TIMAR-359544 format. One record per residue: x, y, z of N, C-alpha, C, O, CB in turn. Coordinates in steps of 0.02 Angstrom, whole numbers, padded with zeros to 5 digits, always signed. Each point is the difference from the previous one (the first is absolute). Glycine has a CB too. Layout:
<zagus>
XYZXYZXYZXYZXYZ
...
</zagus>
This chain:
<zagus>
+04024+04818+05854+00044-00014+00056-00040+00008+00064-00035+00050+00010+00138-00013-00075
-00097-00085+00108-00037+00001+00064+00024+00057+00044+00060+00011+00009-00076-00136-00017
-00032+00161+00036+00016+00055+00045+00032-00026+00063-00012-00057+00021-00083+00124-00067
+00135-00024+00077+00029-00017+00065-00052+00008+00054-00045+00042-00004+00159-00006-00036
-00108-00076+00092-00045+00003+00058+00039+00029+00058+00061-00007+00005-00128-00093-00045
+00031+00134+00084+00031+00029+00059+00036-00055+00041+00053+00013+00029-00142+00077-00026
+00061-00150-00002+00030-00055+00039+00068-00021-00026+00038-00033+00035-00154-00005-00009
+00134+00057-00088+00065-00017-00028+00055+00047+00023+00060-00014-00010-00118-00033-00088
+00040+00102+00128+00048+00049+00022+00025-00018+00070-00039-00008+00046-00016+00097-00117
+00120-00095+00077+00031-00020+00063+00001+00059+00049+00005+00058-00020+00064-00143-00040
-00074+00068+00125+00007+00054+00049+00073+00022+00002+00043-00033-00029-00139-00014+00098
+00109+00102-00037+00066+00030-00001+00055-00047+00024+00054-00003-00029-00108+00112+00048
+00041-00146+00034+00050-00046+00028+00015-00056-00049+00058-00016-00013-00097+00044+00130
-00014-00059-00144+00010-00056-00046+00034+00023-00065+00041-00036-00028-00143-00020+00076
+00084+00116-00071+00031+00025-00061+00074+00012+00009+00040-00015-00044-00149+00067+00013
+00129-00024+00088+00071+00012+00012+00041-00064-00004+00058+00001-00021-00089+00096+00093
+00001-00153-00052+00035-00065-00002+00015-00022-00071+00050-00035-00012-00106+00004+00119
+00014+00050-00155+00009-00024-00069+00018+00055-00049+00010-00013-00060-00092-00076+00086
+00086+00150-00002+00009+00058-00044+00062-00005-00044-00005+00012-00060-00055+00056+00145
+00116-00084-00057+00062-00001-00039-00005-00050-00058+00018+00016-00057+00048+00016+00160
-00092-00091-00089-00007-00051-00053-00051+00021-00052+00012-00006-00060+00020-00082+00143
-00089+00114-00061-00052+00021-00047+00024+00058-00043-00016+00004-00059-00072-00042+00139
+00126+00083-00049+00027+00056-00038+00047-00024-00055-00003+00024-00056-00007+00048+00159
+00053-00120-00087+00045-00029-00050-00040-00031-00058+00016+00009-00058+00071-00031+00148
-00140-00015-00072-00042-00032-00050-00033+00052-00046-00002-00009-00061-00019-00086+00141
-00004+00149-00052-00034+00052-00039+00050+00037-00044-00015+00015-00058-00071-00002+00148
+00145+00001-00064+00051+00033-00041+00016-00043-00060+00005+00025-00056+00044+00032+00158
-00042-00122-00092+00015-00046-00054-00059-00004-00050+00010+00002-00060+00064-00069+00137
-00134+00062-00051-00060-00003-00042-00007+00063-00043-00016-00004-00059-00041-00068+00145
+00070+00130-00056-00009+00063-00036+00052+00011-00055-00011+00040-00046-00038+00006+00149
+00106-00081-00099+00050+00008-00053-00030-00015-00068+00012+00036-00048+00079-00067+00129
-00130-00022-00085-00031-00019-00064-00061+00042-00015-00022+00003-00058+00064-00118+00073
-00071+00147+00034-00062+00036-00008+00010+00075-00006-00048+00039-00003-00008-00128+00068
+00119+00110-00067+00018+00071-00005+00026+00013-00071+00047-00033-00022-00019+00040+00147
-00060+00040-00160+00018+00013-00070+00010+00076-00008-00045+00039+00012-00020-00141-00053
+00125+00121+00020+00015+00070-00013-00015+00015-00074+00016-00040-00044+00073+00043+00135
-00120+00055-00102-00017+00021-00068+00022+00073-00008-00024+00044+00036-00075-00126-00043
+00144+00093-00038+00024+00069-00011+00044+00024+00056+00027-00039+00039-00129+00062-00104
+00107+00043+00070+00046+00030+00048-00025+00000+00072+00039-00003+00047+00001+00072-00139
-00107-00066+00101-00026+00014+00067-00053-00050+00026-00014+00001+00059+00038+00116-00084
-00052-00158-00018-00058-00040+00020+00019-00071+00019+00036-00034-00036-00105+00104-00039
+00043-00091+00131+00010-00069+00024-00067-00028+00020-00037+00030+00040+00154-00005-00001
-00133-00083-00067-00061-00036+00017+00018-00058+00046+00047-00037-00013-00101+00069-00098
+00017-00040+00166+00007-00058+00043-00068-00034+00001-00049+00027+00026+00140+00027+00047
-00093-00114-00102-00064-00036-00005-00017-00032+00067+00041-00035+00030-00020+00013-00153
-00082+00034+00145-00023-00021+00066-00033-00069-00004-00030-00018-00050+00015+00138+00083
+00020-00157+00022-00037-00062+00010-00014-00008+00074+00013+00046+00039+00040-00100-00142
-00080-00003+00123-00018-00009+00071+00061+00007+00046-00005+00031+00053-00088-00108-00088
+00150+00051+00014+00059+00003+00043+00025+00071+00008+00018+00020+00056+00013-00135-00093
-00028+00153-00017+00025+00069+00005-00048+00043+00041+00021+00042+00039+00036-00054-00150
-00122+00001+00102-00049+00039+00037+00000-00020+00074-00005+00043+00044-00066-00032-00148
+00076-00076+00118+00003-00023+00070+00059+00035+00034-00007+00024+00056-00044-00136-00087
+00109+00113-00002+00059+00030+00029-00011+00075+00013+00020+00025+00052+00052-00110-00111
-00104+00119+00012-00013+00072+00010-00045+00012+00061+00011+00046+00038+00001-00028-00162
-00063-00061+00131-00044+00007+00058+00039-00012+00064-00005+00039+00048-00094-00076-00117
+00138-00017+00071+00039-00016+00059+00047+00057+00019+00007+00018+00058-00014-00138-00086
+00039+00150-00023+00046+00055+00014-00038+00062+00025+00025+00036+00043+00053-00081-00131
-00137+00057+00061-00040+00057+00023-00022-00011+00073+00005+00045+00041-00045-00023-00159
+00016-00083+00132-00020-00016+00068+00059+00008+00048-00008+00026+00055-00079-00107-00099
+00145+00059+00022+00061+00006+00042+00019+00073+00010+00013+00021+00056+00026-00133-00099
-00036+00150-00012+00021+00070+00004-00047+00042+00042+00022+00044+00038+00031-00056-00150
-00118-00001+00105-00050+00039+00036-00018-00030+00068-00040+00028+00037-00005+00009-00147
+00075-00095+00125-00012-00035+00064-00076-00013+00009-00027+00013+00053+00130+00041-00002
-00135-00079-00103-00072-00013+00002-00012-00068+00032+00028-00050-00022-00047+00121-00082
-00021-00072+00156-00015-00062+00035-00075-00016+00001-00019-00058+00011+00120+00078+00059
-00142+00029-00081-00072-00010+00002-00024-00035-00064+00015+00022-00055-00028+00081+00128
-00024-00158-00064-00022-00041-00057-00039+00041-00050+00009-00009-00061-00013-00089+00136
-00039+00143-00053-00041+00039-00047+00044+00047-00041-00013+00010-00060-00084-00015+00140
+00150+00032-00050+00046+00044-00037+00041-00040-00050+00013+00023-00056-00007+00055+00155
+00014-00138-00080+00035-00044-00046-00046-00017-00059+00022-00002-00057+00049-00045+00152
-00134+00034-00079-00049-00015-00052-00007+00057-00050-00009-00012-00060-00051-00060+00141
+00063+00134-00056-00003+00058-00045+00060+00001-00047-00008+00014-00060-00055+00050+00148
+00122-00079-00062+00060-00002-00042-00006-00055-00053+00017+00010-00058+00052+00034+00153
-00094-00102-00074-00010-00056-00047-00047+00020-00056+00013-00014-00058+00007-00068+00151
-00074+00116-00075-00048+00022-00050+00031+00048-00050-00011-00005-00060-00081-00011+00144
+00130+00064-00059+00033+00049-00044+00050-00034-00046-00001+00012-00061-00014+00076+00150
+00057-00131-00062+00052-00031-00040-00026-00054-00047+00032-00014-00051+00046+00039+00143
-00135-00057-00075-00029-00050-00045-00016+00031-00068-00003-00035-00050-00043-00026+00149
+00035+00126-00100-00015+00035-00064+00060-00004-00048-00008+00012-00060-00071+00065+00121
+00139-00093-00036+00059-00005-00042+00004-00068-00036+00039-00007-00047+00019+00086+00124
-00096-00127-00054+00003-00066-00031-00031+00000-00069-00051+00033-00011+00047-00085+00125
+00034+00015-00160-00030-00005-00067-00065-00040+00003-00006-00049+00037+00119+00056-00090
-00162+00016+00014-00063-00037-00007+00011-00054-00053+00051+00000-00034-00122+00103+00067
+00023-00149-00040+00008-00053-00050+00016+00028-00069-00033+00046-00024-00046-00117+00090
+00131+00043-00099+00019+00021-00067+00040+00065-00002+00011+00027-00054-00111-00083+00015
+00121+00079+00096+00037+00064+00004+00070-00009+00027+00016-00049+00034-00124+00107-00017
+00150-00010-00034+00063+00011+00035-00006+00069+00032-00027+00046-00030+00095-00120-00051
-00042+00081+00141-00004+00063+00036+00069+00019+00025+00037-00042+00025-00157+00018+00009
+00137+00088-00041+00067+00022+00018-00002+00067+00035-00043+00042-00013+00090-00106-00083
+00001+00073+00140+00015+00066+00027+00050+00031-00049+00051-00031-00015-00073-00003+00138
+00008+00093-00147+00044+00036-00045+00033+00057+00039-00034+00043+00028-00038-00073-00130
+00137+00028+00103+00038+00052+00036+00039+00041-00049+00034-00026-00044-00026-00047+00146
-00012+00138-00093+00042+00046-00039+00060+00013+00044-00005+00036+00050-00094+00018-00115
+00156-00083+00046+00059+00003+00042+00049+00051-00028+00025-00006-00056-00040-00115+00088
+00028+00172+00010+00043+00055-00020+00055+00006+00053-00014+00012+00058-00081+00049-00118
+00157-00070+00038+00056-00001+00047+00018+00068+00029+00013+00006+00060+00029-00103-00123
-00041+00148+00021+00022+00067+00023-00060+00040+00024-00049+00009-00036+00145-00012-00044
-00091+00028+00140-00054+00039+00030-00019+00060-00043-00058+00018-00005+00097-00054+00118
+00010+00068-00144-00013+00059-00041-00040-00017-00063-00029+00044-00031+00134+00007+00075
-00107-00115-00063-00035-00021-00060-00072-00024+00013-00037-00011-00047+00147-00020+00000
-00128+00022+00110-00066-00029+00015-00056+00040-00031-00039-00028-00039+00085-00016+00146
-00052+00107-00092-00055+00040-00027+00003+00005-00076-00052-00010-00032+00049+00074+00139
+00060-00048-00137+00002+00004-00073-00020-00066-00035-00036+00001-00050+00126+00084+00063
-00068-00141+00013-00018-00065-00031-00074-00014+00009-00034-00019-00048+00150-00024+00069
-00142+00053+00039-00071-00011+00011-00042+00047-00043-00052-00020-00026+00076-00017+00144
-00002+00098-00126-00035+00047-00044-00001-00025-00072-00051+00005-00034+00084+00089+00109
+00023-00121-00098+00004-00026-00069-00044-00061-00010-00024-00012-00056+00140+00056+00048
-00127-00084+00061-00039-00061-00006-00074+00009+00018-00038-00048+00002+00142-00015+00024
-00123+00124-00013-00070+00014+00017-00047-00031-00052+00012+00006-00060+00023+00101+00118
-00087-00139-00034-00049-00031-00045+00015-00072-00016-00040-00033-00033+00021+00143-00014
+00076-00136+00070+00017-00069-00017-00053-00050+00023-00008-00054-00029+00128+00086+00036
-00155-00014+00046-00050-00045+00029-00072+00015-00023-00047-00032+00023+00122+00020+00075
-00083+00059-00143-00068+00020-00019-00017-00014-00072-00057+00011-00021+00064+00075+00107
+00040-00109-00125-00012-00014-00070+00027-00069-00017+00020-00038+00045-00014+00161-00074
-00005-00141-00034+00022-00067-00021+00076-00003-00011+00023-00029-00049-00135+00012-00004
+00150+00046+00098+00072+00004-00008+00037-00062+00023+00056-00013-00022-00067+00135+00035
-00019-00161+00032+00033-00058+00028-00036-00062-00024-00061-00008+00009+00098+00073+00094
+00001-00110-00136-00030-00059-00031+00042-00062+00013+00060+00004+00016-00111+00069-00104
+00019-00130+00081+00034-00064-00001-00017-00032-00067-00058+00000-00021+00055-00014+00148
+00053-00013-00160-00013-00037-00061+00014-00073+00013+00050-00019+00031-00021+00119-00104
-00074-00142+00048+00009-00073+00003-00009-00024-00071-00056-00007-00025+00012-00004+00146
+00101-00001-00155-00004-00016-00071-00034+00058-00035+00021+00057+00007-00024-00182+00016
-00052+00112-00061-00034+00053-00036-00050+00039+00043-00028+00050-00023+00042-00119-00078
-00025+00048+00162-00051+00031+00043+00030+00060+00037+00055-00003+00027-00113-00108-00014
+00020+00166-00011+00021+00060+00036-00050+00011+00056-00060+00009-00013+00114+00043-00091
-00030-00051+00166-00043+00009+00058+00020+00066+00032+00056+00009+00023-00069-00135-00004
-00034+00172-00017+00012+00066+00030-00005-00006+00076-00047-00030+00025+00002+00090-00129
+00092-00031+00139-00001+00000+00073-00057+00042+00027-00014+00054-00024+00137-00071+00024
-00156-00011+00051-00055+00036+00033+00026+00022+00069+00016-00042+00042-00107-00026-00103
+00096+00134+00070+00029+00027+00062-00053+00013+00053-00057+00017-00015+00147+00034-00054
-00068-00059+00131-00042+00020+00057-00002+00076-00002+00052+00033-00008-00021-00137+00078
-00090+00132-00061-00007+00073-00003+00025+00033+00065+00006-00034+00051-00104+00021-00130
+00110+00077+00075+00017+00038+00059+00075+00009+00013+00019+00023+00054-00123-00064-00009
+00145+00023-00093+00073+00007+00010+00029+00058-00041+00061+00009-00001-00055-00132+00025
-00049+00160-00057+00024+00058-00036-00056+00052-00005-00059-00016+00008+00140-00056-00073
-00061+00132+00052-00047+00055-00010+00030+00044-00054+00041+00044+00013-00085-00047+00108
+00022-00009-00183+00030+00037-00057-00014+00075+00005+00043+00040-00019-00057-00142-00051
-00045+00121+00095-00016+00071+00005+00049+00036+00045+00017+00058-00013-00137-00085-00007
+00141-00005+00073+00047+00030+00047+00073-00018-00015+00046+00024+00033-00136-00027+00053
+00100-00038-00137+00067-00020-00019+00034-00044+00051+00060+00007+00012-00053+00097-00074
-00045-00151+00092+00028-00043+00051-00005-00073-00022-00052-00022-00024+00021+00105+00113
+00086-00119-00080+00003-00071-00016+00035-00037+00056+00055+00019+00020-00054+00006-00145
-00032-00077+00150+00031-00041+00051+00057-00041-00030-00001-00014-00060-00109+00008+00123
+00158-00013-00023+00055-00042-00023-00017-00074+00005+00039-00043-00023+00041+00133+00059
-00138-00107-00007-00021-00069+00007-00072-00007-00026-00044+00039+00018+00121-00056+00083
-00086-00034-00143-00066-00012-00030-00015-00075+00003+00045-00041+00013-00032+00141-00090
-00075-00116+00065-00021-00070-00003-00034-00011-00067-00047+00037-00017+00035-00046+00144
+00033-00041-00165-00026-00011-00067-00017-00074-00010+00034-00045+00025+00035+00141-00068
-00124-00107+00007-00023-00068-00016+00002-00010-00075-00012+00046-00039-00062-00048+00142
+00089-00059-00123-00003-00020-00070-00048-00059-00004+00016-00055+00022+00103+00096-00046
-00178-00030-00005-00050-00052-00007+00011-00035-00067-00017+00026-00053-00067+00038+00125
+00112-00124-00069+00017-00036-00061-00060-00039-00026-00031-00038+00037+00150+00029+00001
-00137+00019-00102-00054-00040-00029+00022-00073-00004+00060-00015+00002-00103+00115-00069
-00004-00147+00061+00017-00071-00002+00054-00018-00051+00044-00040+00015-00159+00018+00022
+00112+00051-00096+00050-00016-00052+00070+00020+00022+00048-00035-00014-00136+00049-00074
+00095+00043+00121+00065+00023+00024+00025-00044+00057+00059-00015+00005-00088+00133-00038
-00017-00140+00077+00020-00045+00054+00026-00066-00028+00048-00029+00027-00134+00081+00048
+00055-00076-00128+00022-00064-00030+00070+00007-00031+00039-00048+00001-00160+00019-00025
+00136+00086-00002+00065+00011-00032+00055+00021+00049+00059+00001-00018-00120+00031-00084
+00042-00015+00163+00047+00032+00046+00065-00039+00009+00054+00030+00002-00152+00017+00056
+00094-00112-00052+00060-00041+00012+00047-00002-00059+00061-00006+00008-00128-00062+00071
+00040+00072-00140+00042-00011-00060+00013+00064-00040+00049+00002-00039-00095-00116+00035
+00006+00164+00011+00008+00062-00039+00048+00048+00033+00016-00006+00060-00132-00008-00103
+00141+00062+00004+00038+00054+00029-00048+00044+00040-00053+00019-00026+00140-00022-00069
-00069+00018+00156-00041+00044+00043+00043+00060+00017+00058-00007+00019-00125-00091+00029
+00039+00158-00056+00038+00061+00013-00042+00052+00035-00061+00001-00007+00131-00024-00094
-00037+00065+00139-00031+00060+00028+00022+00058-00044+00059+00007-00016-00061-00054+00136
-00047+00088-00139+00013+00054-00047-00025+00066+00029-00055+00004+00025+00046-00085-00123
+00051+00132+00094-00018+00067+00020+00000+00044-00062+00050+00003-00036-00001-00018+00153
-00106+00048-00130-00005+00044-00059-00025+00069+00021-00046+00027-00030+00024-00127-00043
+00053+00127+00125-00015+00067+00023+00038+00049-00044+00055-00017-00022-00075-00023+00143
-00007+00099-00135+00036+00048-00043+00071+00015+00025+00044+00016-00041-00154+00033+00012
+00122-00052+00094+00066+00016+00027+00040-00061+00024+00054+00008+00028-00102+00100+00005
+00022-00167-00044+00036-00061+00020-00026-00058-00042-00057-00021+00006+00073+00064+00112
+00027-00068-00161-00017-00058-00041+00051-00054+00014+00060+00011-00004-00111+00062-00086
+00026-00132+00107+00045-00055+00016-00038-00066-00006-00062-00002+00001+00129+00076+00077
-00028-00127-00084-00029-00067-00006+00048-00049+00032+00060+00001-00014-00122+00030-00094
+00035-00075+00150+00041-00052+00030-00036-00067-00009-00058-00008+00017+00106+00089+00068
-00011-00129-00113-00027-00068-00009+00010-00037+00066+00055+00001+00029-00029-00002-00154
-00078-00032+00148+00004-00038+00062+00042-00063-00010-00005-00034-00051-00108+00078+00086
+00155-00059+00014+00042-00059-00003-00044-00063+00009-00056+00004+00024+00155+00061+00021
-00071-00121-00065-00036-00064+00011-00013-00011+00074-00053-00026+00018+00106-00021-00122
-00006+00066+00146-00008-00008+00072-00059+00042+00025-00040-00023+00041+00164+00001-00028
-00129+00083-00037-00056+00044+00020-00066-00029-00025-00049-00002+00038+00125+00102-00041
-00078-00122-00058-00061-00029-00027-00022-00062+00040-00059-00008+00014+00090+00050-00127
+00017-00084+00132-00017-00059+00041-00030+00021+00066-00049-00029+00023+00142-00036-00077
-00064+00116+00085-00025+00024+00064-00071+00029-00006-00041-00009+00044+00159+00033-00009
-00131+00010-00090-00066+00033-00009-00054-00048-00025-00059+00013+00009+00120+00092-00033
-00042-00160-00007-00050-00048-00025-00047-00024+00055-00059-00009-00011+00140-00027-00077
-00053+00025+00147-00042-00023+00056-00054+00052+00017-00054-00019+00021+00152-00047+00023
-00083+00129-00053-00048+00053+00015-00060-00004-00047-00056+00018+00019+00149+00055+00023
-00081-00096-00103-00053-00003-00050-00044-00062+00007-00054-00003-00030+00128+00067-00047
-00051-00113+00116-00037-00063+00006-00064+00009+00040-00038-00048+00010+00146-00015-00016
</zagus>
């Protein structure tokens, strides 16, 4: 997937003119790209549009106007884009009750450091590769937001449109499986091209 360029980021005034419409478009796009697995885990698969929107919102929230600072944000967020043959997602551990946050995060410790998160495409099993630095098992700390990549081998990419595709969690304290809908698969196929 082609990286975003600083020149694609609108200035604050221009963005405000299109923000409401772009926000509606992204909300609609993310419906198919958002997959809940088990009680607490939600994957949102990223692409150029979702990342562009995140950059624009960061620029807006932080009131960033300097081109070099915008360029820094673009560089950071481009890391969220899937590379060729990959799907990339933000994984959120969503816990509704404040009193449950620490206990749930404690139970899910290590979810990002072992082969607990997988994608299956027909007979192919693809282990999620997590961005490091979002947990510290020695200190018992786990972030509620992670970034995970699934590098699909050519055979899995070929089957993606027709095979059953599922996200699978096999953590000792959380086991779940969700089959991706046809709508989700259609949305993600473009990422693999």
